[in-house]
C-alpha positions as CSV (number, residue, x, y, z in Angstrom):
1,M,20.3,18.2,17.9
2,T,17.2,17.0,18.9
3,S,13.5,18.3,17.5
4,I,11.0,20.6,19.3
5,R,7.5,20.1,19.9
6,P,5.7,23.9,20.5
7,T,4.2,24.9,23.8
8,R,1.1,27.0,24.1
9,C,1.7,30.7,23.9
10,G,-1.4,31.4,25.6
11,A,0.6,31.4,28.5
12,G,3.1,33.7,27.1
13,K,6.0,31.6,27.3
14,W,8.5,29.7,24.9
15,G,8.7,26.2,26.2
16,A,10.9,25.6,29.0
17,I,14.0,23.7,27.9
18,G,13.8,21.0,30.3
19,R,10.1,20.0,28.2
20,V,12.3,17.9,26.4
21,R,9.2,16.1,25.7
22,N,9.8,14.9,22.0
23,T,12.7,17.3,22.1
24,A,15.4,19.2,23.4
25,I,13.5,22.2,23.5
26,L,14.5,26.1,22.8
27,P,14.5,28.3,25.7
28,A,11.7,29.6,27.9
29,I,12.3,33.6,27.4
30,L,8.8,35.5,28.1
31,V,6.4,36.3,30.6
32,A,2.6,35.7,31.0
33,L,2.0,38.6,28.6
34,V,0.2,37.2,25.5
35,A,-3.2,35.8,26.7
36,A,-2.6,36.8,30.6
37,P,-3.1,40.8,31.3
38,A,0.1,42.9,31.4
39,M,0.3,44.2,34.9
40,A,-1.1,47.5,35.8
41,Q,1.0,47.9,38.6
42,D,3.6,46.3,40.7
43,V,3.1,44.0,43.4
44,S,3.7,46.8,45.8
45,G,0.6,48.6,44.1
46,R,2.7,51.6,43.2
47,P,1.3,52.0,39.5
48,D,3.4,51.8,36.1
49,D,3.5,52.3,32.7
50,L,2.6,48.5,31.8
51,K,-0.7,48.4,29.9
52,I,-3.2,46.0,29.3
53,G,-3.2,44.3,25.5
54,G,-1.6,45.8,22.2
55,D,0.9,44.3,20.1
56,R,3.8,42.9,21.2
57,I,6.8,40.8,19.6
58,S,9.9,39.5,21.9
59,V,13.1,37.8,20.8
60,G,15.5,35.5,22.2
61,I,18.8,34.4,21.6
62,G,21.3,32.0,23.9
63,M,23.2,29.1,24.5
64,A,21.0,25.5,25.1
65,S,22.5,22.4,26.7
66,T,20.3,19.3,25.7
67,P,20.7,15.5,25.2
68,D,22.4,14.0,22.2
69,Y,19.1,12.2,21.7
70,I,15.9,11.7,23.9
71,G,17.3,8.8,26.2
72,A,21.3,9.7,25.5
73,D,23.6,10.0,28.3
74,S,25.7,12.9,27.0
75,S,24.7,16.2,25.9
76,S,25.5,19.0,23.5
77,I,25.7,22.9,24.0
78,T,24.1,24.5,21.1
79,P,23.1,28.1,20.1
80,T,19.1,29.1,20.2
81,A,16.8,31.5,19.2
82,A,13.3,32.3,19.4
83,I,10.6,34.8,18.5
84,Q,7.1,35.4,20.5
85,G,4.3,37.8,20.3
86,Q,0.9,39.1,19.7
87,V,-0.7,40.7,16.8
88,S,-4.5,41.8,17.0
89,G,-5.1,39.7,20.0
90,I,-3.4,36.7,18.3
91,S,-0.6,34.9,19.9
92,F,2.1,33.1,18.3
93,N,5.7,31.7,19.2
94,T,8.4,29.9,17.5
95,Q,10.8,27.2,18.8
96,G,13.6,26.4,16.8
97,T,12.0,24.0,14.4
98,A,8.0,24.6,15.9
99,I,5.8,26.9,16.1
100,Y,2.0,27.2,17.3
101,I,-0.7,29.7,16.7
102,D,-3.3,30.3,19.7
103,A,-6.2,31.5,17.4
104,V,-8.4,32.3,20.1
105,P,-7.9,36.3,20.7
106,S,-7.2,37.4,24.0
107,S,-9.2,40.3,25.8
108,G,-6.4,41.0,28.2
109,Q,-8.7,40.9,31.0
110,P,-8.6,38.3,34.1
111,G,-10.8,35.6,34.1
112,W,-11.2,32.3,32.0
113,K,-9.8,31.9,28.1
114,L,-10.1,29.4,25.6
115,E,-6.8,28.1,24.0
116,L,-7.2,26.7,20.5
117,G,-5.1,26.6,17.4
118,P,-2.8,24.9,14.9
119,L,0.8,23.9,15.8
120,A,3.6,22.5,13.2
121,A,7.0,21.0,14.2
122,L,9.9,19.4,12.7
123,R,11.4,16.4,14.6
124,L,15.2,16.0,14.2
125,D,15.6,13.1,17.0
126,R,18.9,11.1,15.6
127,T,19.0,12.7,12.3
128,G,22.3,14.6,13.1
129,K,25.7,13.9,14.5
130,L,25.8,11.1,17.2
131,D,28.5,10.5,19.8
132,N,27.4,7.3,20.9
133,P,29.1,4.6,18.4
134,A,26.3,2.0,19.0
135,V,23.6,4.5,18.1
136,R,25.3,6.0,15.6
137,A,25.5,2.1,13.9
138,L,22.1,1.9,14.3
139,G,22.0,4.9,11.3
140,R,20.5,8.2,10.8
141,L,16.9,8.6,10.8
142,D,14.7,10.8,8.5
143,K,13.3,14.4,9.8
144,A,9.7,14.2,11.1
145,V,7.0,16.7,10.2
146,E,4.3,16.9,12.5
147,L,1.0,18.9,12.2
148,G,-1.6,19.3,14.9
149,G,-3.2,21.5,17.1
150,S,-3.9,22.1,21.2
151,I,-6.5,23.2,23.0
152,G,-6.9,24.3,26.5
153,V,-8.3,26.7,29.1
154,Q,-6.5,29.3,31.2
155,R,-7.4,31.2,33.9
156,T,-5.8,34.5,34.9
157,G,-5.6,35.7,38.7
158,V,-5.4,32.4,40.5
159,V,-3.3,32.8,43.6
160,T,-0.5,35.6,43.9
161,S,-2.0,38.3,42.0
162,P,-4.7,39.2,39.5
163,F,-1.9,38.7,37.1
164,D,-0.7,35.0,37.6
165,T,-2.1,32.4,35.4
166,L,-2.9,28.4,35.5
167,S,-3.4,26.6,32.2
168,L,-4.7,23.0,31.4
169,S,-4.1,22.0,27.6
170,L,-4.0,18.9,25.7
171,S,-2.0,18.7,22.1
172,Y,-2.1,16.3,19.3
173,Q,0.5,16.4,16.4
174,H,1.1,13.7,13.6
175,D,3.5,13.0,11.2
176,I,2.9,13.7,7.4
177,A,6.5,13.0,6.1
178,G,6.5,9.4,6.3
179,A,9.4,9.1,9.3
180,H,7.9,7.5,12.1
181,G,3.9,8.1,10.7
182,S,2.5,8.2,14.1
183,Y,1.3,10.8,16.6
184,V,2.3,12.1,19.8
185,A,-0.7,13.4,22.6
186,S,0.5,15.5,25.3
187,P,-1.4,16.7,28.2
188,E,-0.1,19.6,30.0
189,V,-0.3,21.9,32.9
190,D,1.3,25.5,33.4
191,Y,1.8,28.1,36.3
192,D,3.0,31.7,35.3
193,T,3.5,34.5,37.7
194,P,5.0,37.9,37.7
195,L,7.0,38.6,40.7
196,S,7.1,42.6,39.7
197,E,7.6,44.7,37.1
198,H,11.2,43.3,36.5
199,A,10.6,39.4,37.2
200,F,8.6,36.6,36.2
201,V,8.7,32.7,37.1
202,S,7.0,29.7,35.6
203,F,6.7,25.8,36.0
204,S,5.3,23.4,34.0
205,A,4.6,19.5,34.0
206,S,3.6,17.3,30.9
207,A,3.5,13.6,29.7
208,D,3.9,12.2,26.2
209,Y,1.3,9.1,25.0
210,V,2.7,8.2,21.5
211,G,1.7,5.8,19.0
212,A,2.9,2.4,18.0
213,G,4.8,3.6,15.1
214,F,6.5,6.8,17.2
215,G,7.9,3.9,19.5
216,R,8.9,1.4,16.8
217,Y,10.8,4.0,15.0
218,Y,12.8,5.9,17.7
219,Y,13.2,2.9,20.1
220,A,12.9,-0.6,18.9
221,I,15.9,-2.3,17.4
222,D,15.7,-4.9,14.4
223,R,18.2,-8.0,13.7
224,A,19.8,-5.8,11.1
225,G,20.2,-2.9,13.6
226,S,21.3,-5.3,16.2
227,L,24.0,-6.7,14.0
228,A,25.2,-3.6,13.5
229,S,25.6,-2.0,16.6
230,G,25.9,-5.1,18.9
231,L,23.0,-4.1,20.9
232,P,19.9,-6.7,21.4
233,V,17.2,-7.0,19.0
234,Y,14.5,-4.7,21.2
235,L,10.7,-4.9,19.7
236,G,9.2,-3.8,22.8
237,A,8.5,-0.4,22.2
238,D,6.3,-1.1,19.1
239,R,3.3,-0.2,20.6
240,A,1.0,2.9,21.7
241,G,1.9,3.8,25.4
242,W,3.2,7.0,27.8
243,K,6.8,7.3,26.7
244,D,7.9,10.1,29.2
245,C,7.4,13.0,32.1
246,N,8.8,16.5,32.0
247,F,9.0,18.9,34.6
248,S,10.5,22.4,33.8
249,T,11.1,25.9,35.3
250,M,12.0,29.3,33.9
251,A,12.8,33.0,35.2
252,V,13.3,36.0,33.3
253,H,14.5,39.4,34.8
254,S,14.2,42.6,32.9
255,L,17.8,44.7,32.8
256,T,15.9,47.8,31.0
257,G,12.2,48.8,30.9
258,N,10.1,46.5,32.4
259,L,8.8,42.7,31.3
260,L,7.1,44.2,28.6
261,H,9.6,46.5,26.8
262,G,13.2,46.8,26.9
263,L,16.4,43.8,27.3
264,G,16.3,40.7,29.8
265,V,17.8,37.8,30.7
266,F,16.3,34.5,31.4
267,A,17.4,31.0,32.7
268,T,15.5,27.6,32.0
269,G,16.0,24.0,33.7
270,G,14.0,21.1,33.2
271,Y,14.0,17.2,33.9
272,Q,12.5,14.5,31.7
273,R,12.3,10.7,32.7
274,L,11.6,8.5,30.2
275,L,8.9,5.7,31.1
276,G,8.1,1.6,30.4
277,T,9.0,0.3,27.3
278,Y,10.9,3.2,26.2
279,R,12.9,3.5,29.2
280,R,14.0,-0.4,28.6
281,S,15.2,0.2,25.0
282,P,19.0,-0.6,24.6
283,I,19.5,2.9,23.4
284,V,18.1,4.1,26.7
285,A,19.0,1.4,29.1
286,D,22.3,0.1,27.8
287,V,23.8,3.1,26.5
288,G,21.8,5.9,27.4
289,N,19.9,7.1,30.5
290,A,16.0,7.2,31.2
291,N,16.9,10.6,32.9
292,Q,17.4,13.5,31.0
293,W,18.3,17.0,32.0
294,S,18.5,20.1,30.1
295,G,18.7,24.2,30.6
296,A,19.6,27.4,28.7
297,L,20.8,31.0,29.4
298,G,20.4,33.8,27.1
299,V,19.3,37.4,26.6
300,E,15.6,38.7,25.0
301,Y,14.2,41.7,23.8
302,S,10.5,43.0,24.0
303,F,9.3,45.9,21.9
304,R,5.8,47.1,21.4
């Protein structure tokens, strides 16, 4: 199972599965309910019992299909779970092995909002079972513990209603465990909109810029690795650069109650394209695939 990078929870979602950025990602489950205002009425204008603001918690479980490693040509189906919420205006979400906190309280009103907070993630790429014999022969890698933060701005009330949100953010995280010993910087744009009291969709695009140590650790092959795996020596990834671009989408539909309270179902999908020197690594170009697909299905429950 690969590791994950947390998404902002300012938009109130849990990281779309296809944003495999660094990672095989946990399902994007919930709606733009954390920093964005809750809907006070549905799209037809009928008043509803959805109220602005307040504490809430959402828990989701499901099954996800994710690449065996970032760059693999095979995928695995694994269970996933996550929790997302807001307490006293402070938003948080977990995504498997990662957590993000938006430390700027939300007013629950339309308009602009600053997003700022810490993040932490455990990167598990190529640390477990690997189906590909050549990549397996390179040996398992150590777990990376990444700490960092994210900053961004969010606009609530953009196109479709007073409740849709557009967010621009930039995150940075650095390995402190001595695995790759480097960093990942990720710009991202997200658009989230409720379609009614019971339906919500989200779209996001992002990219990852990694340090030289990251590329060397995950994509380079030295002479010993070449002899063990049969793959050619490759040192081209030993540099900083743009590693990938990512696109994802997510949909949620409530089965009971509404988007703020009750049981719902979700589906996510995503596409990641490896770039440049990382795409040319033999673990991608020779025995893997630069095009990475992922998705998830599951159920979630929200309560206030």
